[in-house]
LUMNUZA-278837 format. One record per residue: residue number from 1; residue in three letters; x negated, y negated, z of N, C-alpha, C in turn. Coordinates in Angstrom, 3 decimals. Atoms other than C-alpha are relative to their C-alpha. Last residue first. Example, Ala and Ser with C-alpha at 12.3 -4.5 7.8 and 13.67 -1.06 7.14 Angstrom:
<atom resi="2" resn="Ser" n_X="0.820" n_Y="1.190" n_Z="-0.060" ca_X="-13.670" ca_Y="1.060" ca_Z="7.140" c_X="0.770" c_Y="-1.090" c_Z="0.730"/>
<atom resi="1" resn="Ala" n_X="-0.890" n_Y="1.190" n_Z="0.000" ca_X="-12.300" ca_Y="4.500" ca_Z="7.800" c_X="-0.900" c_Y="-1.200" c_Z="0.000"/>
END
This chain:
<atom resi="114" resn="Arg" n_X="0.554" n_Y="-1.213" n_Z="0.628" ca_X="-31.775" ca_Y="-8.589" ca_Z="-34.475" c_X="-0.569" c_Y="-0.270" c_Z="-1.328"/>
<atom resi="113" resn="Thr" n_X="1.341" n_Y="-0.278" n_Z="-0.516" ca_X="-31.351" ca_Y="-11.777" ca_Z="-32.458" c_X="-0.608" c_Y="1.222" c_Z="-0.666"/>
<atom resi="112" resn="Ser" n_X="0.937" n_Y="1.024" n_Z="0.480" ca_X="-28.386" ca_Y="-13.033" ca_Z="-34.535" c_X="-1.420" c_Y="0.248" c_Z="0.489"/>
<atom resi="111" resn="Ala" n_X="0.246" n_Y="-0.197" n_Z="1.433" ca_X="-26.415" ca_Y="-9.787" ca_Z="-34.065" c_X="-1.022" c_Y="-1.006" c_Z="-0.517"/>
<atom resi="110" resn="Arg" n_X="0.819" n_Y="-1.199" n_Z="0.172" ca_X="-26.754" ca_Y="-9.933" ca_Z="-30.275" c_X="-0.355" c_Y="0.227" c_Z="-1.462"/>
<atom resi="109" resn="Arg" n_X="1.324" n_Y="0.292" n_Z="-0.529" ca_X="-25.532" ca_Y="-13.522" ca_Z="-30.194" c_X="-0.923" c_Y="1.196" c_Z="-0.166"/>
<atom resi="108" resn="Arg" n_X="0.705" n_Y="0.873" n_Z="0.952" ca_X="-22.634" ca_Y="-12.718" ca_Z="-32.492" c_X="-1.413" c_Y="-0.284" c_Z="0.479"/>
<atom resi="107" resn="Arg" n_X="0.310" n_Y="-0.792" n_Z="1.195" ca_X="-21.613" ca_Y="-9.748" ca_Z="-30.313" c_X="-0.743" c_Y="-0.836" c_Z="-1.040"/>
<atom resi="106" resn="Ala" n_X="1.130" n_Y="-0.872" n_Z="-0.317" ca_X="-21.909" ca_Y="-11.851" ca_Z="-27.143" c_X="-0.383" c_Y="0.854" c_Z="-1.206"/>
<atom resi="105" resn="Ala" n_X="1.213" n_Y="0.822" n_Z="-0.063" ca_X="-19.693" ca_Y="-14.564" ca_Z="-28.627" c_X="-1.224" c_Y="0.865" c_Z="0.284"/>
<atom resi="104" resn="Ser" n_X="0.372" n_Y="0.376" n_Z="1.372" ca_X="-17.046" ca_Y="-12.028" ca_Z="-29.637" c_X="-1.288" c_Y="-0.803" c_Z="-0.011"/>
<atom resi="103" resn="Ser" n_X="-0.806" n_Y="1.100" n_Z="0.526" ca_X="-16.994" ca_Y="-10.549" ca_Z="-26.126" c_X="-0.478" c_Y="-0.327" c_Z="-1.412"/>
<atom resi="102" resn="Trp" n_X="0.653" n_Y="1.290" n_Z="0.134" ca_X="-18.559" ca_Y="-7.138" ca_Z="-25.508" c_X="0.981" c_Y="-1.062" c_Z="-0.491"/>
<atom resi="101" resn="Gly" n_X="0.945" n_Y="0.230" n_Z="1.083" ca_X="-16.598" ca_Y="-4.125" ca_Z="-24.313" c_X="-0.559" c_Y="-1.409" c_Z="-0.010"/>
<atom resi="100" resn="Pro" n_X="1.341" n_Y="-0.561" n_Z="-0.172" ca_X="-13.478" ca_Y="-3.516" ca_Z="-22.268" c_X="-0.889" c_Y="-0.331" c_Z="-1.193"/>
<atom resi="99" resn="Arg" n_X="0.226" n_Y="-1.120" n_Z="0.899" ca_X="-10.560" ca_Y="-5.914" ca_Z="-22.562" c_X="-1.404" c_Y="0.539" c_Z="0.231"/>
<atom resi="98" resn="Leu" n_X="1.220" n_Y="0.066" n_Z="0.802" ca_X="-9.769" ca_Y="-8.062" ca_Z="-19.556" c_X="-0.110" c_Y="1.237" c_Z="-0.878"/>
<atom resi="97" resn="Thr" n_X="-0.352" n_Y="0.619" n_Z="1.283" ca_X="-6.160" ca_Y="-8.229" ca_Z="-18.359" c_X="-1.216" c_Y="-0.105" c_Z="-0.903"/>
<atom resi="96" resn="Ser" n_X="0.721" n_Y="1.218" n_Z="0.326" ca_X="-6.980" ca_Y="-5.764" ca_Z="-15.603" c_X="0.463" c_Y="-0.528" c_Z="-1.349"/>
<atom resi="95" resn="Thr" n_X="0.645" n_Y="-0.033" n_Z="1.305" ca_X="-4.504" ca_Y="-3.208" ca_Z="-14.363" c_X="-0.628" c_Y="-1.351" c_Z="-0.293"/>
<atom resi="94" resn="Gln" n_X="-0.456" n_Y="1.037" n_Z="0.912" ca_X="-3.806" ca_Y="-3.077" ca_Z="-10.668" c_X="-0.754" c_Y="0.102" c_Z="-1.313"/>
<atom resi="93" resn="Gly" n_X="-1.124" n_Y="-0.475" n_Z="0.781" ca_X="-4.358" ca_Y="0.248" ca_Z="-8.899" c_X="0.499" c_Y="-1.028" c_Z="-0.991"/>
<atom resi="92" resn="Arg" n_X="0.488" n_Y="-0.718" n_Z="1.178" ca_X="-7.812" ca_Y="-0.836" ca_Z="-7.787" c_X="1.132" c_Y="0.515" c_Z="-0.871"/>
<atom resi="91" resn="Asn" n_X="-0.783" n_Y="0.406" n_Z="1.159" ca_X="-6.332" ca_Y="-3.457" ca_Z="-5.463" c_X="-0.430" c_Y="0.726" c_Z="-1.268"/>
<atom resi="90" resn="Asn" n_X="0.625" n_Y="-0.459" n_Z="1.234" ca_X="-7.541" ca_Y="-1.917" ca_Z="-2.203" c_X="0.910" c_Y="-0.341" c_Z="-1.166"/>
<atom resi="89" resn="Pro" n_X="-0.672" n_Y="-1.089" n_Z="0.712" ca_X="-6.311" ca_Y="-3.929" ca_Z="0.755" c_X="-0.686" c_Y="0.311" c_Z="-1.327"/>
<atom resi="88" resn="Arg" n_X="-0.750" n_Y="0.552" n_Z="1.125" ca_X="-8.904" ca_Y="-5.975" ca_Z="2.642" c_X="0.684" c_Y="1.141" c_Z="-0.738"/>
<atom resi="87" resn="Arg" n_X="0.137" n_Y="-0.752" n_Z="1.244" ca_X="-9.967" ca_Y="-4.451" ca_Z="5.931" c_X="0.912" c_Y="-0.613" c_Z="-1.051"/>
<atom resi="86" resn="Met" n_X="-1.164" n_Y="0.171" n_Z="0.860" ca_X="-10.476" ca_Y="-6.814" ca_Z="8.865" c_X="-0.272" c_Y="0.738" c_Z="-1.311"/>
<atom resi="85" resn="Leu" n_X="0.260" n_Y="0.601" n_Z="1.301" ca_X="-12.961" ca_Y="-5.624" ca_Z="11.467" c_X="1.317" c_Y="-0.146" c_Z="-0.744"/>
<atom resi="84" resn="Lys" n_X="-1.220" n_Y="0.230" n_Z="0.761" ca_X="-12.804" ca_Y="-4.800" ca_Z="15.151" c_X="-0.351" c_Y="-0.764" c_Z="-1.259"/>
<atom resi="83" resn="Leu" n_X="-0.090" n_Y="1.350" n_Z="0.568" ca_X="-16.034" ca_Y="-3.368" ca_Z="16.473" c_X="1.305" c_Y="-0.116" c_Z="-0.779"/>
<atom resi="82" resn="Gly" n_X="-0.140" n_Y="0.997" n_Z="-1.049" ca_X="-15.913" ca_Y="-0.364" ca_Z="18.805" c_X="0.052" c_Y="-1.430" c_Z="-0.491"/>
<atom resi="81" resn="Asp" n_X="0.964" n_Y="-0.252" n_Z="-1.077" ca_X="-17.278" ca_Y="2.111" ca_Z="16.283" c_X="0.031" c_Y="-1.090" c_Z="1.065"/>
<atom resi="80" resn="Phe" n_X="1.146" n_Y="-0.690" n_Z="0.578" ca_X="-15.174" ca_Y="0.608" ca_Z="13.466" c_X="-1.074" c_Y="0.114" c_Z="1.071"/>
<atom resi="79" resn="Asp" n_X="1.026" n_Y="-0.131" n_Z="-1.027" ca_X="-11.726" ca_Y="-0.349" ca_Z="14.740" c_X="-1.120" c_Y="0.847" c_Z="-0.582"/>
<atom resi="78" resn="Val" n_X="0.509" n_Y="-1.356" n_Z="-0.202" ca_X="-9.546" ca_Y="-1.520" ca_Z="11.876" c_X="-1.080" c_Y="-0.037" c_Z="1.068"/>
<atom resi="77" resn="Val" n_X="1.056" n_Y="-0.066" n_Z="-1.006" ca_X="-7.334" ca_Y="-4.608" ca_Z="11.605" c_X="-0.407" c_Y="1.456" c_Z="0.172"/>
<atom resi="76" resn="Glu" n_X="-0.290" n_Y="-0.751" n_Z="-1.214" ca_X="-5.335" ca_Y="-4.792" ca_Z="8.388" c_X="-1.218" c_Y="0.025" c_Z="0.923"/>
<atom resi="75" resn="Trp" n_X="1.177" n_Y="-0.708" n_Z="-0.487" ca_X="-5.311" ca_Y="-7.365" ca_Z="5.612" c_X="0.351" c_Y="0.701" c_Z="1.296"/>
<atom resi="74" resn="Asp" n_X="0.357" n_Y="-1.036" n_Z="0.964" ca_X="-2.017" ca_Y="-8.245" ca_Z="3.992" c_X="-1.194" c_Y="0.824" c_Z="0.468"/>
<atom resi="73" resn="His" n_X="1.144" n_Y="0.395" n_Z="0.808" ca_X="-0.820" ca_Y="-10.099" ca_Z="7.089" c_X="-0.347" c_Y="1.145" c_Z="-0.934"/>
<atom resi="72" resn="Arg" n_X="-0.447" n_Y="0.117" n_Z="1.393" ca_X="2.589" ca_Y="-9.778" ca_Z="8.689" c_X="-1.116" c_Y="-0.499" c_Z="-0.916"/>
<atom resi="71" resn="His" n_X="-1.406" n_Y="-0.352" n_Z="0.177" ca_X="1.194" ca_Y="-10.341" ca_Z="12.206" c_X="0.405" c_Y="-0.316" c_Z="-1.433"/>
<atom resi="70" resn="Val" n_X="-0.585" n_Y="0.460" n_Z="1.254" ca_X="-2.471" ca_Y="-10.372" ca_Z="13.141" c_X="1.448" c_Y="0.452" c_Z="-0.053"/>
<atom resi="69" resn="Arg" n_X="-1.271" n_Y="-0.660" n_Z="0.295" ca_X="-4.244" ca_Y="-10.159" ca_Z="16.464" c_X="0.525" c_Y="-0.573" c_Z="-1.311"/>
<atom resi="68" resn="Phe" n_X="-0.993" n_Y="0.643" n_Z="0.844" ca_X="-7.837" ca_Y="-11.033" ca_Z="17.212" c_X="1.215" c_Y="0.890" c_Z="-0.183"/>
<atom resi="67" resn="Glu" n_X="-1.030" n_Y="-0.987" n_Z="0.320" ca_X="-10.516" ca_Y="-10.448" ca_Z="19.803" c_X="0.990" c_Y="-0.687" c_Z="-0.929"/>
<atom resi="66" resn="Phe" n_X="-1.312" n_Y="0.489" n_Z="0.400" ca_X="-13.709" ca_Y="-12.347" ca_Z="20.436" c_X="0.893" c_Y="1.185" c_Z="-0.346"/>
<atom resi="65" resn="His" n_X="-0.343" n_Y="1.238" n_Z="-0.700" ca_X="-17.068" ca_Y="-11.937" ca_Z="22.153" c_X="1.284" c_Y="-0.625" c_Z="-0.505"/>
<atom resi="64" resn="Gln" n_X="-0.289" n_Y="0.992" n_Z="1.023" ca_X="-18.062" ca_Y="-9.259" ca_Z="19.612" c_X="0.289" c_Y="-1.379" c_Z="0.586"/>
<atom resi="63" resn="Glu" n_X="1.072" n_Y="0.055" n_Z="0.986" ca_X="-19.821" ca_Y="-7.051" ca_Z="22.149" c_X="0.236" c_Y="-1.078" c_Z="-1.051"/>
<atom resi="62" resn="Gly" n_X="0.229" n_Y="-1.215" n_Z="0.779" ca_X="-17.483" ca_Y="-7.755" ca_Z="25.011" c_X="-1.089" c_Y="-0.235" c_Z="-1.022"/>
<atom resi="61" resn="Arg" n_X="1.311" n_Y="-0.554" n_Z="-0.332" ca_X="-16.011" ca_Y="-10.415" ca_Z="27.239" c_X="-0.155" c_Y="1.308" c_Z="-0.762"/>
<atom resi="60" resn="Val" n_X="-0.050" n_Y="-1.033" n_Z="-1.038" ca_X="-13.122" ca_Y="-12.055" ca_Z="25.478" c_X="-1.436" c_Y="0.386" c_Z="0.343"/>
<atom resi="59" resn="Thr" n_X="1.244" n_Y="-0.514" n_Z="-0.568" ca_X="-12.597" ca_Y="-15.124" ca_Z="23.307" c_X="0.290" c_Y="1.026" c_Z="1.086"/>
<atom resi="58" resn="Tyr" n_X="0.304" n_Y="0.517" n_Z="-1.334" ca_X="-9.468" ca_Y="-15.643" ca_Z="21.245" c_X="-1.243" c_Y="0.685" c_Z="0.558"/>
<atom resi="57" resn="Val" n_X="1.379" n_Y="-0.364" n_Z="-0.335" ca_X="-8.298" ca_Y="-15.278" ca_Z="17.639" c_X="-0.312" c_Y="-0.632" c_Z="1.348"/>
<atom resi="56" resn="Leu" n_X="0.440" n_Y="0.533" n_Z="-1.282" ca_X="-4.583" ca_Y="-15.242" ca_Z="16.760" c_X="-1.407" c_Y="0.514" c_Z="0.272"/>
<atom resi="55" resn="Ile" n_X="1.273" n_Y="-0.590" n_Z="-0.420" ca_X="-3.397" ca_Y="-14.773" ca_Z="13.180" c_X="-0.410" c_Y="-0.699" c_Z="1.282"/>
<atom resi="54" resn="Ala" n_X="0.659" n_Y="0.564" n_Z="-1.175" ca_X="0.199" ca_Y="-15.387" ca_Z="12.098" c_X="-1.277" c_Y="0.771" c_Z="0.287"/>
<atom resi="53" resn="Arg" n_X="0.958" n_Y="-0.913" n_Z="-0.610" ca_X="2.107" ca_Y="-14.915" ca_Z="8.870" c_X="-0.649" c_Y="-0.700" c_Z="1.180"/>
<atom resi="52" resn="Gly" n_X="1.436" n_Y="0.239" n_Z="0.010" ca_X="5.178" ca_Y="-16.706" ca_Z="7.652" c_X="-0.809" c_Y="1.103" c_Z="0.638"/>
<atom resi="51" resn="Asp" n_X="0.599" n_Y="-0.845" n_Z="1.031" ca_X="8.703" ca_Y="-15.722" ca_Z="6.690" c_X="-1.518" c_Y="-0.052" c_Z="0.018"/>
<atom resi="50" resn="Arg" n_X="-1.027" n_Y="-0.540" n_Z="0.898" ca_X="10.522" ca_Y="-16.981" ca_Z="9.766" c_X="-0.634" c_Y="0.954" c_Z="-1.002"/>
<atom resi="49" resn="Arg" n_X="0.416" n_Y="0.125" n_Z="1.389" ca_X="8.312" ca_Y="-17.702" ca_Z="12.745" c_X="1.052" c_Y="0.663" c_Z="-0.875"/>
<atom resi="48" resn="Met" n_X="-0.549" n_Y="1.174" n_Z="0.689" ca_X="10.172" ca_Y="-18.143" ca_Z="16.028" c_X="-0.390" c_Y="-0.091" c_Z="-1.474"/>
<atom resi="47" resn="Glu" n_X="-1.453" n_Y="0.072" n_Z="-0.104" ca_X="9.713" ca_Y="-14.708" ca_Z="17.637" c_X="0.587" c_Y="-1.115" c_Z="-0.866"/>
<atom resi="46" resn="Ile" n_X="-0.528" n_Y="-1.130" n_Z="0.754" ca_X="6.152" ca_Y="-14.171" ca_Z="16.436" c_X="1.528" c_Y="-0.063" c_Z="-0.021"/>
<atom resi="45" resn="Gly" n_X="0.296" n_Y="0.214" n_Z="1.413" ca_X="5.172" ca_Y="-17.644" ca_Z="17.627" c_X="0.555" c_Y="1.099" c_Z="-0.883"/>
<atom resi="44" resn="Arg" n_X="-0.907" n_Y="1.048" n_Z="0.469" ca_X="6.924" ca_Y="-17.155" ca_Z="20.962" c_X="-0.209" c_Y="-0.275" c_Z="-1.494"/>
<atom resi="43" resn="Asp" n_X="-1.338" n_Y="-0.576" n_Z="0.061" ca_X="5.128" ca_Y="-13.855" ca_Z="21.533" c_X="1.008" c_Y="-1.007" c_Z="-0.541"/>
<atom resi="42" resn="Trp" n_X="-0.016" n_Y="-0.975" n_Z="1.086" ca_X="1.793" ca_Y="-15.438" ca_Z="20.627" c_X="1.398" c_Y="0.603" c_Z="-0.153"/>
<atom resi="41" resn="Leu" n_X="-0.013" n_Y="0.748" n_Z="1.255" ca_X="2.475" ca_Y="-18.445" ca_Z="22.846" c_X="0.045" c_Y="0.938" c_Z="-1.205"/>
<atom resi="40" resn="Ala" n_X="-1.344" n_Y="0.573" n_Z="0.142" ca_X="3.402" ca_Y="-16.157" ca_Z="25.753" c_X="0.109" c_Y="-0.796" c_Z="-1.296"/>
<atom resi="39" resn="Asp" n_X="-0.907" n_Y="-1.080" n_Z="0.375" ca_X="0.224" ca_Y="-14.130" ca_Z="25.244" c_X="1.420" c_Y="-0.510" c_Z="-0.187"/>
<atom resi="38" resn="Arg" n_X="0.338" n_Y="-0.441" n_Z="1.349" ca_X="-1.896" ca_Y="-17.294" ca_Z="25.234" c_X="0.947" c_Y="1.095" c_Z="-0.472"/>
<atom resi="37" resn="Val" n_X="-0.565" n_Y="1.001" n_Z="0.903" ca_X="-0.079" ca_Y="-18.633" ca_Z="28.318" c_X="-0.266" c_Y="0.406" c_Z="-1.455"/>
<atom resi="36" resn="Arg" n_X="-1.455" n_Y="-0.103" n_Z="-0.099" ca_X="-0.816" ca_Y="-15.440" ca_Z="30.245" c_X="0.685" c_Y="-0.972" c_Z="-0.953"/>
<atom resi="35" resn="Ala" n_X="-0.451" n_Y="-1.172" n_Z="0.751" ca_X="-4.405" ca_Y="-15.371" ca_Z="29.003" c_X="1.522" c_Y="0.130" c_Z="0.033"/>
<atom resi="34" resn="Pro" n_X="0.115" n_Y="-1.286" n_Z="-0.699" ca_X="-5.079" ca_Y="-18.903" ca_Z="30.232" c_X="0.603" c_Y="1.140" c_Z="-0.822"/>
<atom resi="33" resn="Val" n_X="-1.186" n_Y="-0.304" n_Z="-0.801" ca_X="-5.384" ca_Y="-21.689" ca_Z="27.640" c_X="-0.237" c_Y="1.319" c_Z="0.735"/>
<atom resi="32" resn="His" n_X="0.346" n_Y="-0.906" n_Z="-1.095" ca_X="-8.354" ca_Y="-23.375" ca_Z="25.981" c_X="1.247" c_Y="0.190" c_Z="0.841"/>
<atom resi="31" resn="Gly" n_X="-0.012" n_Y="0.485" n_Z="-1.370" ca_X="-7.431" ca_Y="-24.943" ca_Z="22.657" c_X="-0.475" c_Y="1.066" c_Z="0.971"/>
<atom resi="30" resn="Val" n_X="1.132" n_Y="-0.421" n_Z="-0.826" ca_X="-6.966" ca_Y="-24.573" ca_Z="18.920" c_X="0.168" c_Y="-0.550" c_Z="1.406"/>
<atom resi="29" resn="Phe" n_X="-0.067" n_Y="0.495" n_Z="-1.368" ca_X="-4.003" ca_Y="-24.697" ca_Z="16.511" c_X="-1.176" c_Y="0.552" c_Z="0.802"/>
<atom resi="28" resn="Val" n_X="1.174" n_Y="-0.497" n_Z="-0.725" ca_X="-4.174" ca_Y="-24.342" ca_Z="12.720" c_X="-0.024" c_Y="-0.670" c_Z="1.375"/>
<atom resi="27" resn="Gly" n_X="-0.089" n_Y="-1.429" n_Z="-0.288" ca_X="-0.807" ca_Y="-24.617" ca_Z="10.893" c_X="-1.173" c_Y="0.586" c_Z="0.745"/>
<atom resi="26" resn="Pro" n_X="-1.347" n_Y="-0.568" n_Z="0.032" ca_X="-1.502" ca_Y="-28.016" ca_Z="9.349" c_X="0.000" c_Y="1.520" c_Z="0.185"/>
<atom resi="25" resn="Ser" n_X="-0.351" n_Y="-0.013" n_Z="1.412" ca_X="-5.008" ca_Y="-28.941" ca_Z="10.490" c_X="1.397" c_Y="0.604" c_Z="-0.060"/>
<atom resi="24" resn="Ile" n_X="1.100" n_Y="0.685" n_Z="0.681" ca_X="-6.444" ca_Y="-29.705" ca_Z="13.927" c_X="0.200" c_Y="-0.077" c_Z="-1.509"/>
<atom resi="23" resn="Glu" n_X="-0.120" n_Y="-0.370" n_Z="1.418" ca_X="-3.241" ca_Y="-28.938" ca_Z="15.837" c_X="-1.045" c_Y="-0.779" c_Z="-0.788"/>
<atom resi="22" resn="Leu" n_X="0.221" n_Y="1.143" n_Z="0.878" ca_X="-4.248" ca_Y="-29.104" ca_Z="19.524" c_X="0.078" c_Y="0.475" c_Z="-1.448"/>
<atom resi="21" resn="Leu" n_X="1.170" n_Y="-0.045" n_Z="0.868" ca_X="-2.790" ca_Y="-26.425" ca_Z="21.780" c_X="-0.063" c_Y="-1.255" c_Z="-0.863"/>
<atom resi="20" resn="Trp" n_X="1.118" n_Y="-0.702" n_Z="-0.624" ca_X="-0.446" ca_Y="-26.301" ca_Z="24.763" c_X="-1.289" c_Y="-0.094" c_Z="-0.804"/>
<atom resi="19" resn="Arg" n_X="-0.052" n_Y="0.232" n_Z="-1.451" ca_X="2.449" ca_Y="-28.642" ca_Z="24.029" c_X="-1.236" c_Y="0.566" c_Z="0.676"/>
<atom resi="18" resn="Thr" n_X="0.815" n_Y="1.174" n_Z="-0.322" ca_X="1.378" ca_Y="-28.604" ca_Z="20.369" c_X="0.131" c_Y="-0.415" c_Z="1.454"/>
<atom resi="17" resn="Leu" n_X="1.399" n_Y="-0.367" n_Z="-0.212" ca_X="2.690" ca_Y="-25.032" ca_Z="20.138" c_X="-0.866" c_Y="-1.196" c_Z="0.371"/>
<atom resi="16" resn="His" n_X="0.130" n_Y="-0.770" n_Z="-1.241" ca_X="6.298" ca_Y="-26.090" ca_Z="20.642" c_X="-1.462" c_Y="0.326" c_Z="0.300"/>
<atom resi="15" resn="Gly" n_X="-0.192" n_Y="0.901" n_Z="-1.132" ca_X="6.063" ca_Y="-28.792" ca_Z="17.997" c_X="-0.145" c_Y="0.704" c_Z="1.333"/>
<atom resi="14" resn="Arg" n_X="1.210" n_Y="0.830" n_Z="-0.074" ca_X="4.594" ca_Y="-26.327" ca_Z="15.489" c_X="0.103" c_Y="-0.974" c_Z="1.173"/>
<atom resi="13" resn="Leu" n_X="1.058" n_Y="-0.849" n_Z="-0.560" ca_X="7.417" ca_Y="-23.908" ca_Z="16.297" c_X="-1.297" c_Y="-0.791" c_Z="0.128"/>
<atom resi="12" resn="Asp" n_X="-0.253" n_Y="-0.118" n_Z="-1.437" ca_X="9.987" ca_Y="-26.675" ca_Z="15.759" c_X="-1.018" c_Y="0.903" c_Z="0.685"/>
<atom resi="11" resn="Ala" n_X="0.497" n_Y="1.174" n_Z="-0.722" ca_X="8.400" ca_Y="-27.532" ca_Z="12.401" c_X="0.239" c_Y="0.113" c_Z="1.498"/>
<atom resi="10" resn="Pro" n_X="-0.930" n_Y="1.116" n_Z="-0.112" ca_X="8.927" ca_Y="-24.042" ca_Z="10.995" c_X="-0.570" c_Y="-1.123" c_Z="0.863"/>
<atom resi="9" resn="Cys" n_X="-0.666" n_Y="0.032" n_Z="-1.298" ca_X="5.960" ca_Y="-21.835" ca_Z="10.081" c_X="0.946" c_Y="-1.203" c_Z="0.062"/>
<atom resi="8" resn="Ala" n_X="-1.445" n_Y="0.101" n_Z="0.228" ca_X="4.970" ca_Y="-21.025" ca_Z="6.513" c_X="0.774" c_Y="0.015" c_Z="1.315"/>
<atom resi="7" resn="Thr" n_X="-0.348" n_Y="0.434" n_Z="1.346" ca_X="1.462" ca_Y="-20.005" ca_Z="7.559" c_X="1.506" c_Y="0.055" c_Z="-0.128"/>
<atom resi="6" resn="Leu" n_X="-1.334" n_Y="-0.363" n_Z="0.470" ca_X="0.284" ca_Y="-19.889" ca_Z="11.154" c_X="0.192" c_Y="-0.492" c_Z="-1.423"/>
<atom resi="5" resn="Val" n_X="-0.224" n_Y="0.457" n_Z="1.372" ca_X="-3.269" ca_Y="-19.869" ca_Z="12.494" c_X="1.349" c_Y="0.534" c_Z="-0.454"/>
<atom resi="4" resn="Leu" n_X="-1.214" n_Y="-0.595" n_Z="0.532" ca_X="-3.836" ca_Y="-19.653" ca_Z="16.253" c_X="0.253" c_Y="-0.608" c_Z="-1.373"/>
<atom resi="3" resn="Val" n_X="-0.336" n_Y="0.552" n_Z="1.317" ca_X="-7.296" ca_Y="-20.290" ca_Z="17.664" c_X="1.210" c_Y="0.768" c_Z="-0.508"/>
<atom resi="2" resn="Thr" n_X="-1.085" n_Y="-0.683" n_Z="0.698" ca_X="-8.015" ca_Y="-19.778" ca_Z="21.372" c_X="0.259" c_Y="-0.718" c_Z="-1.315"/>
<atom resi="1" resn="Met" n_X="-0.432" n_Y="0.701" n_Z="1.198" ca_X="-11.190" ca_Y="-20.723" ca_Z="23.175" c_X="1.038" c_Y="0.868" c_Z="-0.696"/>
END
C-alpha cells in the first residue's frame, strides 16, 4: 500500500499521479504499486511540485511495517532506536499573547468564595 500526500501541487502533477494511484481526496493518492514505480512517482512528484510539500508512506517488511519520506515539511524524520518518528519543531521561542496570572473572572470568583 502506498499513500502520497501533496499540498499545493499543480493540476498536471495530480493528473500524472492518477495514472498509477487513486485520488481519494484532493492531494491524497493511494494504491498498490511496485517499488520501482513508487520511487519514480516520488521523484516525479518532487520534480514537478512548485511550492508544496510531499509525504510518502508505504509498506515494508520490518518492525513498523511502514516507511515514510517527507519533502519540504516542517516536521523532521528522526530514527529512535530503529523506529522512525516525526519530530515536531520546538516553538518555545515564540512569545505568547496570553498574560500571566489569573483572569478577571477567576479573580472575581475567588473573591466571592472567601
